[in-house]
C-alpha positions as CSV (number, residue, x, y, z in Angstrom):
1,X,34.0,51.1,-58.4
2,X,32.1,53.4,-56.1
3,X,28.4,53.5,-55.4
4,X,27.0,56.8,-54.1
5,X,23.6,56.9,-52.4
6,X,21.9,60.3,-53.0
7,X,18.4,61.4,-51.9
8,X,16.2,61.7,-54.9
9,X,14.3,64.7,-53.5
10,X,16.9,66.9,-51.7
11,X,20.1,65.6,-53.3
12,X,21.7,65.0,-49.9
13,X,24.7,62.7,-50.0
14,X,23.7,59.6,-47.8
15,X,26.7,57.4,-48.2
16,X,29.2,55.6,-50.4
17,X,30.2,52.0,-50.9
18,X,33.6,51.2,-52.5
19,X,34.8,47.9,-53.7
20,X,35.2,45.8,-56.8
21,X,33.6,42.6,-55.4
22,X,30.0,44.0,-54.9
23,X,27.4,42.3,-57.0
24,X,23.8,43.2,-57.8
25,X,22.7,40.5,-55.5
26,X,24.8,41.9,-52.6
27,X,23.2,45.3,-53.1
28,X,19.7,44.0,-53.7
29,X,19.5,45.5,-57.2
30,X,18.5,42.1,-58.5
31,X,15.1,42.6,-56.8
32,X,14.3,45.7,-58.9
33,X,12.3,45.6,-62.2
34,X,14.0,47.0,-65.3
35,X,11.9,50.2,-64.9
36,X,12.9,50.6,-61.3
37,X,16.6,50.1,-62.1
38,X,16.4,52.8,-64.8
39,X,14.8,55.2,-62.4
40,X,17.0,54.5,-59.3
41,X,20.4,53.6,-60.6
42,X,22.6,55.7,-62.9
43,X,26.3,55.9,-63.8
44,X,28.4,59.1,-63.9
45,X,31.2,59.9,-66.4
46,X,33.8,58.3,-64.2
47,X,32.0,54.9,-64.1
48,X,30.7,55.4,-60.6
49,X,27.2,54.3,-59.8
50,X,24.7,56.7,-58.3
51,X,21.7,55.2,-56.4
52,X,18.8,57.6,-55.9
53,X,16.9,56.8,-52.6
54,X,14.9,58.8,-50.1
55,X,16.5,60.2,-47.0
56,X,14.8,60.1,-43.6
57,X,13.8,63.8,-43.6
58,X,12.2,63.6,-47.0
59,X,10.5,60.3,-46.1
60,X,9.0,61.9,-43.0
61,X,7.7,64.9,-45.1
62,X,6.2,62.5,-47.6
63,X,4.6,60.4,-44.9
64,X,3.0,63.6,-43.5
65,X,2.2,65.1,-46.9
66,X,1.7,62.4,-49.6
67,X,0.9,65.0,-52.3
68,X,4.6,66.2,-52.1
69,X,5.5,63.0,-54.0
70,X,4.3,64.8,-57.1
71,X,7.2,67.2,-56.9
72,X,10.6,66.3,-58.3
73,X,12.5,68.0,-55.4
74,X,11.9,68.7,-51.7
75,X,14.0,71.1,-49.8
76,X,14.4,71.0,-46.0
């Protein structure tokens, strides 16, 4: 099983975890509400997990311009 971390705004690939022994508790997913899980975590056709997070560049833009959070994508 692979877990890909992708920026939710610019789609930048941020990293990958691979391993069969990883649990929701190991990854902190158990701390998410069902709604947050649905929004943040998806699976692709190969059974890999994709986690949508915010990269540092997009976070900096959001910190400086909070209204940008209304847009589904940011490009930098």
